[in-house]
N, C-alpha and C positions, 0 to 999 in steps of 0.2 A: 678210319670207321671200317670197323668190319664190314664183309659185302654181305648183301641181302640174302635171306637163304630159301629158294624152293624146293617142294617136289618134283620128285628125280625121278624117271621113267625112263631105263634102255631102251634106246628103239633101234635092233639091228637092220642094215642098211645093204640092200641087195640090190646088183646088176644086172643085168642082163641085154642082150644085144642081139638082132637077129637079121638078117638079111630080108629082104623084102617076102612076105609069105603070101601064100592066094588059096582061097578056099572055095571050091563051090559046092552045090545042091549035094553033089554025095560027097562033102566033107573030105577031100585029099587035098595033104597039105606037101608042097611043094619047096623045094631050096632052104631045108628048117635048118641054121646053123647056131651052133653055139659060141656064144663070143662073149669074153672074158674081162670084169671090171676088172684095172689097175689103177695104180694109184701112181703118180711119177712122185719123187721125194721134191721137197720145196725145200731151202733151208728158208728157215725163218728164227728172228731174231724172240730171244727166251723175255721174260718179264724183266724191265726192270732194264743192268747194262749187259747181262751176262752173256755167253758164248752161244754161236747159235744150235741150233741143235736137226739131229740128220733122222728123218722121218722113214720108216722103211716101209717099203711097198704092203698094200694088205689084196688079197684077191674074193672076189664070188663069183660064182657063175647060178644060170637057171638051166635045170636040165631038162632036154627034148621034151620029156613028157610032160613037164608042167607046160610047155610055151601051148605045146599039140592039146594039152586039153584045155587049154584056155580060150584058144583060135576056135575050136570043134564046140564050145560053150558059147560063144556067141555066133558061130555059123547057123547055131540052129533057130537064132531070132530073127536072121534074114531071109529076105528075098529069096527065090529061085533065082540061080545063078549070078548072085552077088559077093563081091570079093572083098577080101578084108587086105588091107597094105600093115604091116607092122615096123616099126622103125620105135631104134632105141633115145630115147628123151636126150642123148649128147649128142644126135643128130637136129637137135632145133635151137634154132641160133638165142634165142631165151629161153633158160634153163627151167624154170618154171612151166612154162607151156608144155613142153618134152613129158615132163614128172605127171602133170596131169593126165596128157596121154596114154602115157607109158602105167600108172597104175587103174586107168580104166582098162586093161586087158587083164589084170592081173589083180583083181578084188574079191575077195571071198564073198562068199553068197549071203551071209550073213550080215555083211557089211552093207552089200547092194540092195538090200530088204532094209536096212536101214534108212541108208539114203534115200532109195524111194519115198519114203513118206513124208520128205522135205520137200521134194522136186517137184514143184504145179507142174500140171501135164501142158503142151505144147500149146493145144487151144485154150485153154484158162489163158497164159501169158500172153498169146496175143490179143485178147480180149480184152482184158488187162490193159495194156499197150494200147489199143484205140479208147477206152477211156478214158483212160489218163492225156490223151491228144483232143479229144471232145473238151472234155473239163477245163486243159488248159487254155485253149482257143477260148471258150467262153471266158473264164474268168480274165484273160489277156484283153477281151472287147469291151467286157465292161468295167476294166480298171482304166482303158484309153478314154473311155466316155464322164470320168468322173475328175470335173476338175479340182477338187481337195488334191485328188494324188498329182496333180498336174506336177509340182515339183520333183516328185518319185519319175516319173514315168521322163520327163525331160532327162532328169540323172542318166536313163537308161536307156533313151533313146541315141545319145550321144558316141554312145556305144557303137552304131553302125551308121552316123553321120557320111561316113565314107566308104560304104558297104554297096559294092555295085558288082553283082556279080556277073556281067557281061566283061568286064577290063579284067577278072581273074580266071574265064576259061575261055578255051582259043574259040573263036570264030569257026561256027559252023556246028557246035557240040549239043547246043539246045539253044533251042526257038527263041527270040528275041522278045518279044512277044512276055513271053515266059519271066523270064531274066527281067525284064523291067517292072511285071506286079509283083514277084519275091522281093525286089532289091527298095520295089515301094512300102511294102509294107512294114521295113523297120527306117523308117522316114517319118513318124507322123509329125504332124504340129503341136509343138505345146506351147504352155499359156506363160508361165514364167519359172524361173527360178533365182531362190535365197543365195547369190550370189557373192555377195559383201558382209556376210555374219564374218566377226563382229566387231570388225572398221569402222562399219559406216556407222555403230552404235557408240561407238567409244569416240570417233571423230566429235559426232554430234552433243553426245551429252555430257562427255570429258575433257574435250576437245583438246584430243590429240595431236598433233603434229611431226612431222617428220623434222628429226635431228639430226642422227648419224646416219650417213651415208652409208649402205647396204650392198656386200656382196655374198652374194650365194654359190656357191661351191656343192653340186650336184652329185649323186652318188653313181656308184658303176651301174651300166645297161640306162641311166636315164639318158645323156644326149643323144641326140641324133646324128651319126653319121651317113656324111656324103661322099657320094663317089666323084670325085677330080682325074679320074685317069682317063686319059685320050688316045692309049695307043692299044692298051690291051682290048683285045678284038671281043671277047663276052662285058668288057666293062663299057663301051662306049655308048651301047644303048642307054644307059643308068649315069651318065653325066646330067651331074649334080640332083641327084635324085637320092632319096634316102636308102642304105642298104641298109640301116638299123632308125627304125623307124619310122611311122606312118605305113601305110595300107602295100609300099612299091615293097616294102620288105617280104610282105607275108606271099604277094604275087611273086616275088624271087625266087624264097622256100621250095614255094609248091610247084611253081611250072620254071624253074631256072635253077636250080640248088646247087650246080657243080661251078657258076659263074658265082651263086653267091657265098660258096666257103672260101672260091679262091679270091674273091674283096676282102671277109672275115677275116680270113688266117693269116697271121702274121710269119715273121720269115723267123722258125727255129733255133738259128744262129746268130740274129741279129738283134730280133724283137721288135725290127720296123717292116713297111710295106714290102711283100714281095716286088720282085722286078716288075716293069709294068703297069703295076697296083700303086691310086693314090686313092685313100681312104679319108677322109679330115671330119674334126664336128664340126659340128651347125653351129655356128654367132648367134648373138641375142638373145633375149629372152625367149623368145619362143626354142629353142637348142632345147630345152627340157620343161615348157610350161605341160608338153603334151606327148605321152607317147607315142598315142596314135588319134583320133580326132574321138574326142570323148572320153579319151582314159586320161586324165589327169594324173599331173605327178607334182610342179612346183605351179599351176595354175591358183590354186585357191590361197597361196601361199603371195602371190606378184598381186592378185585381184585386192585381198585384205590393205598389201601396204599400199597400193594405187587408192585404196577409199580413206586415208589416213591422211593421202598427198603426195607421196613418192609416184615422180617416173622415171623415165629411162636418163635423166641425170642427174638421180642422186640413189638409183639401184641399179645392179648390175649382178649377169652372170653368169659367171668366170666358167664355160664350157668347157672341155678335155677329150681327148679320144679318152676313154676308159679302158681301154683294150693294152695301152704301153704302159713297161716297168715307168715309175717315176722317174728316174735317170731320164730314159727316154723320151720323155716327153718334154725334157727339157733342152736335150738335142736332137730332136726333130723338129720342133714344136714353139723352145723359146718361151715353153706355158708359165713357168714361174717368174722369170726376166719381166711376161709381160704382164703379170699379176702385181708384181714388186709395183711396178710403173703404175699401174693403175690407179693400186692405192696410195702413191707419194701423189697423183693429181689429184686424186677426190679430196686428201688433204689440204692439198694447197688452193682447191678451190673453195671447200667451202666453207674450212678451220677447225672443222671437225674429223675427230677419231673414225674409225671405219667399226663396225659390226659385220664379221664373217659369222654368217651362218651355213654350216655344212650339216650336207645330211650324209648318213650311210658310210658309204668308203669317203665320200667327200672330206669327213674330220681326219680320214689316217692321212691322204693328199694335203689337206691342211696342215696336221702336224710335222708332216714333211716339210711344207714349205715353212716354217718356223724355222726350222734347224737350216734349212740352207739360203734365209734370208741371212742370218745370222755370220754362216762361215764365211771365213776367205777362201774354201774350197768353191764356195757358193755365189750367193748374190753378193759378198764385202758388204752387205748391210752394216757390221758392227753390233755389237754384245746388246747395246738401247733401239735399235732399230724398231722392233713389235712394240715393243715398248710406248713408244714414241706413236705409231703409228696404228694401233689396235685398241679398240676401247674394248671389246667384249668378242668373247670366241664363243658363237652358238653351237654344244654339236647336238644332234638330234640323232636320235637311233646309229651312234658310231660305234662301229667294230672293232673298237679300239685294238682288242685281243683277239683280234678273228673269227672265222668264222668253219665250225666244223664242216658245213655243208662243201665249200671249198675243195677241205679235203678228199672228200667223196668226189667229186668233180673231177679233179686232176687223177686220182689214183683210179679209177675205173668208169667213169665218165656217167655217174650216176646222183641222182638226189632225190631226195623227198619230193618233188613233183615228178619223177618220173617214176621212182618206184609204189607210188599211190597210183597208177593207170590201171591195173586190173589186167588181167593174165591177156586178154585180147588188145587192146590198147597198148600195152607195153610191145607182145609182136609184131603190131603194126607200126610202131614207133623202129623196131630194131629194124624190120625191114628197111623203114624208107631213112634212118639216120639213126645207124648203128652206134653203140658203146664207142667202139674202135673210132668212130668219127669224130664224134662228142670229145672226148679223155684229148684226142689228137686236137681240135680246135682249142678247148680250155687251153691247156697247155702252153700253146703259141702268146696267150694273152698275157704277160706279164701284169698288168694291173689286178689281174685276179687274184693272181698267187698274192700279192701283196695280204689278202686276208686267210693266209693259211693260220692256222692259231699257234699263239705266241705264248712262252714260258711253258712250255713242255711239260711235265710234269708235274710242276710247282705249281699251275696253275689247276691243272685239269682232271690230275690226280691217276692215282697208281690203280693196279688190279684190286686193291682191299680198301676202295674206296678215294671218293673223292669230296669236294668243298661241297658243293650242288646236291652228292646224293637224300634221299628223304623226300623228295615231293612225291613221292607214290608209296611211302613206306606204309600210312595206315588203309588205304586200301587192299593192298599186299596184305597186314596181318588179317584185316576181313574176310579175306579170301582164305586164307589157311583156317580159319575157325570157321567159315561154314562148309571148308572141306573135310575136316575131321567128325564135324556131326554128321556128315553124308547127306547136308542140306543142299550141297552144291559141286559141283561135279568144277574141276578144273578144264579151263582152256583146251580143246583137243590142238589147238596150233602151235600151242608152248609149252606144252605138255613133253616133258624129256628133253626137248630142244638139244639143251647143250649137254645133255647125258652127265658123265661124272664129271664135269667141270662145275665150278657153282655159279650162281643167279651171277652176272657181271653186274659191278657197278658203272658209273658212268664214265668211271675211268678207264675201264675198256674200251677204248675209241672205239678197237675194232673187236667185237665179240664174237669167234666164230662160233660156228654151229655144230652141235656132235656130229662127229662124220669128216668133218674138214681137214685131221690131222695138222690141225693149226692152231696156236696158242692165243687165247686173247691180247690184244693188241693194246699198252697204255701209247698215248701222244707221243711219246719218244718211240717206242717202236714203233707205229707208223708212220714217219717221218724217215726211218731207214728201211721200209718197207717199201715207200714212193723212191726213196732215193733206189734202190736195187732194180724198182720195174719200170719207171719214168726215162730213161732216156740220157745219155748225154749232153745232150741239145738242154733238154728241160733243166736238169740238174746246174751243168754252167750259168743258168738265167737264173736260178733262184740264189745261187752261191752270189756272184755279180752285185744283185738289187737286192737282197736283202736279208734279215738274221732273224730268228725264230726261238731266240733262244732266253736268259734273264740276267741282267747283273743285280748283287745282293749283298753286294761292299761297294766304298768307296773308290777304293781302284780299282774295281772290273768296271766300274758307272767312266772314271776318267778315261780312262781306254776304250771302249765301247761310243761315245758321248761323242767322240772325232771322225767315227767313222761315217761315211757317206750309207753305208749298208744298214746303219742301224738307224737312221731317221725317220720311219716310218714304223719304227717296235718302240714305244712308250716305256716299256721293262729295260733299252737296254741306249734310252737316248732322253734326258729332261727336257723339261718343259722350260719355254723362252727365258729367260733373265725381261721378265717383265710383270714388274709386280704391281703396277697400276691396271695392267689388264684383268677383267672376271673371266669366267669360263663357267657356261651353264649346260647341264645337261640336262635333256629332254630326251627321257624314251620312254618307249610301252614295256607294262608288264600283266602279266596271268594270260594270257597263249601259249598255248604249247607251242614247243619248240625244237628241232630236229637237234637231239645235242651229241647222241654216239648212236653208232648201226650196228646192226649183225650180218654178217658176214658170212659167205660159204663158197669151196669150191668149186670149181668144173670138172667134171668127170674126166680122168686124162683117155676119156676114147672121144674128148670132143674135140672134133679135126677145127684146123686152123681155119675160119672166116676168112676167105679173103674177097673185100669189095670187088665190085662189079666196075665200078670207076676206080684203078690204082691211083687217078691223080687226087684224088681226096684227103689221103691221107701220105703221110712224111713216112720215107722208110724205118723210123724208129718207133712207130706204132703199129707193127708188122703184122698182129694179128689182135684178137678180143683179150681183154685182161682176163688172167686167170680165176681170177677174185669174183664176185656181185654181190648186192645186198639182198642177203635172203629174206622174200617178201612172204614167205610162207612165215615165219614168226611175226603173230599180233595178238595181243591182247590190251585191251583199252583200257581195263582196269591198271594196268602196270605201267600206263602210259606208252605202249611197244605199236607202232601203230606201220604194219606192214616193212618189218626189219628195220626200222626207225625208232629208238631211244628217245622221247619227247623229253624235255624239261621246263622250266620257267622261259619267260622273254618274251619276245615279240612278235614268236611266229616263224622271223629267219634268223634274227643275236640271240643268242643265249645269255641269260640278263649276269652269267661273270665277265662276257665280254660286255657288255653295254654298261656296266655299275660297277665293277671293281676299281679299275682305276681310278672313278669320280667320287666314290665313297670312301675306298679306302689306301689305293697306289696313290694320289697326287696329295694324300694328305700328311706323306713321308717326306722329308728333307733328301733323299734320295733321288727321287724322281719328279720334287719341285724345290729347285732348291730357295730361288725365291719368295715362296710364298704368295703366291698365285692364287686370288680365292676360288674357288671350288661352288659351284651350288647345284645339289642335285634335284631335281625333281620328275616324278614316276608319274606316269598315268597308267589308272589300271585300266584294261582293255574291255569295252562295251559294243556288243555289237547291236546296229539299231533293228527293233524287233520288227519294222517293214519287211516282207521277203520283197519286196519290189529295189531297197534300197541294198544295191549288191556292192556299195562300195564299204560298209560298213558302219553310215552316219558320223556324224560329226562326233563322237566320242569313241571312235575306234582308237585302238592304240597300238593298229599292224604297222609292221615295219614302214612301208609305202606310203599306207593310208592315214598314219600318223601328221601326216603335211595335210592333213583337211580337218586333223582335231580342233573342236572350237577351244578347248581352254590351251593348248601349245600357241596357237596361230595369237590367242588375246597373251600370251605371256610374249611372245614375239612381239607384238606390236608394244609393248609395254617398253620395251627393252629398247627398241629404236628409237622411241618417244623418249625414250632419258627419265622417265617414271619408273624404271626396276627400282629405285631407294625405299616405293614404299608396300612393300608387303610380297616382295618374293621370295620368298625363305623355302629351306630345304621339303619336300616332304615328299617319305617313301614309305610305301605300301609293301613291298616284295621282304623275301628273307636276307637280301643283300650282306646288310652288316653279318648276322649270322653265318653266310657263306664265304666273308672277306675275311674273318677271323682264323676259317679252317686253312685258308693259302699259306702253303709253305713259304713265304718272303719272309 
């Protein structure tokens, strides 16, 4: 597919650096210096598999006269004896913050006048803020007194059931009476909540009853993690408290960050607990029913299963430590051995095969389990074990081909959630929990790396096009037509952002902005860049546990299918030999989802930022990554949000990852030799119109909130009650078939 074209405007980049400059009412300037903006060379792979290219440095400088003129201009508007401090943007830990400060000093007079027209006076902003607070409090009071909105308010209040400022703030900082009053504001008494839809209706009206025992496998970050450390000094006070999940986690992060990181980070060499630390997955249904009090995860599913007659005798939540690589789940916790025994016992007790319900990364864990349990190197169950013990695999929002945000997280410690914080919030986050610390923590989690995008350029596309390109083509064409007629100006934040480079398709997983001296990177290029920058420990962990390629011939599949490193990759391992098993793929569509990124390079004048707490970061992550998501690239018409290029999906996982294997891949004998029936049912994202329904309502198809979707719950109850022969047919709303036909497999 040809790449999209966009009007290009070249933009000269100039750099400046000065030592601290001061001016008084006499406008004298002290210690002004010139600094040269240089660029270190960085070997980066060219497009495809070509050789490395070497980029020569460039240099620019700002004259002393320009600096003096700019500072003198500012000093005229300042009070007497005021001082100006000028710092180069590279001295900021967040490049975006530094850029804004830098541009403020050297803006042209015409541009300054133009900006003033769009900036409200400070007094006006204060009045608007005050009015907003008053109106908001008034609306909240009215809503609290309306019984018809009781269900919505109760759902909202659950977020704050465990909210207690007194326990989160050190004693003596705030008067106890004030804390108690503020905490009470978030705990109103609510009348009712509709908790058992549609389970109660299906039981009373259609006679739904339990048939198959149910085992649920949660996704990443869903399971609470408890501390069992008794010897590590900082961990003793958290014994049997959750370091992940519940408000204990927030208290630890805010008030005891070093200890929290020490507990959460795994040993970079072994992938297991550091010396003296023991963090284990919580057990039972409560391990993943709520993340924190009021924020449900599996609770709606559990409640509806209970409504048709299930209890803890015939439903089980197989929680696990999602930080661990899949091999270490078995090595440390015997997770897959325990799961195998549990399924064998439930078959023996009930006489019915199991329905396995997996969400998000849990679907990848379950796929690994299918291969492990059959293998003589794993569970030694033999080729018929899955066929004999599993009735149905319900795959809810499973990222079978990985998630691009995993790549960004381990590469630079960033994801859409951090990129969209805004300048001030991003600066605060960087000061409190830097990108270096985040990248180091993410790289230690072998479980997270299981979701690195799989299939390379064959799945995710090349510089010249990707299978899922085109979602914003109509909007882009309309914008270009208006520009040609002078009806609309191009968005200033994206105009000329890529310079002479072609406007990137989704195939450019990392699109580098103009002036970065780096070419756009495909998925294959991005993996080489990750190997180059992540360090030996991370690279060894990735090579020892996972593969990210694709087998396209039978001979390739025969080799890769036997390797334990391939068992989490459905492109290099087959479905189990279970012709009687069914697979249902239930996932959301119609919600903008991060698909690729615009990156930039830090200035080479940027100093290494050493953390004030060196114990927080391993030796391999000794400095801030030299690339970062360029949040200045923003164009809603083109689906670009603060450096994040967005496509179709469920808000977290792109459509290619949730849908390709279900609609196309597993219909091929190469990947599904047993001919297992695969039924795909998509759900269009529809947010609730109520502003109080902050989880999206019963028709949301968001990646997590889909577990509370009315239709998804109804489908699941139909399957476990043995009624799925009556009308659960394929349901496709997206362009997944069109995209799948373009995949190079």
